[in-house]
N, C-alpha and C positions, 0 to 999 in steps of 0.2 A: 083518928081512924083512917083518914085518907093519906096521911103523911107517908106510910110505907109504900102505898101504891104510887104516889107521886114520885118518890125516890126511884122506884123500879122503872117507871116510865121515862123519867129524865135520863137515867143511865142507859136505857135501851136506845133512846134517840142519840145520845152521845156516841154510842157504839156504831150506830148507823152512819153518823157523820165522821167516823174514823178519828175520833178524839180519844186519846188514852187517858181519860179522866174518869173520876168517880165523884159524884156530888151527893151529899147527904143534907137534907133539911131537917131541922128539929121542929118541935111543936110551935115555936115562934117564927118559923120560916127563915131562920138564920142558916145560911149555907156554909158548908165546909167542902172545899174542893181539894181533891187528892189527885196527884199525878201517879198513875198506875205504873208507868215505866221507871219511876224513880222511887221504888219501894214504898209506895203509898205515902209520900211526903206531902203534907198539907201545903197548898200554894194559895196565892191570892188571885182574884179575878183580874186585877190590873196587870198581872205579869204575863198575860197572854196577848197575842197580836189581835189586831182588829178583826180579822177573819175568824180567828178562833173564838173571840168573844161573841161574834154574831152567831156562830154555830151553838155556843152555849145558850145564848138568849133564845134561839129558835127551839132548842131542845126543851127548855123550860116552858116556852109558850105552847108548843105542841102538846106537852104533857098536861098543862092546864086545860087545853081544849079537849083532850081525850077524857079528862075527868068530868067535864060539864056535859058530855053526851050520855 
C-alpha cells in the first residue's frame, strides 16, 4: 500500500536535489534506478559519485521520515 507513496516521495526529493534520476521500489524494497537524461536507462547505485549517492540516500531517508509522520 505504501510503496507507491514511497516511490512518489523519493522521486520528489530527487527532483528537489536536482538529480535526473527516477527510483522505483518493488514490494520487497528492491530498487531500480533509472537515468532520466539517458532515455530512462537502468543504472546502478555504484555508478554515481559520492555526492550523488549521498543525495540519493537523503532522498530515501527523508521519504521514510515523511511516511512515519
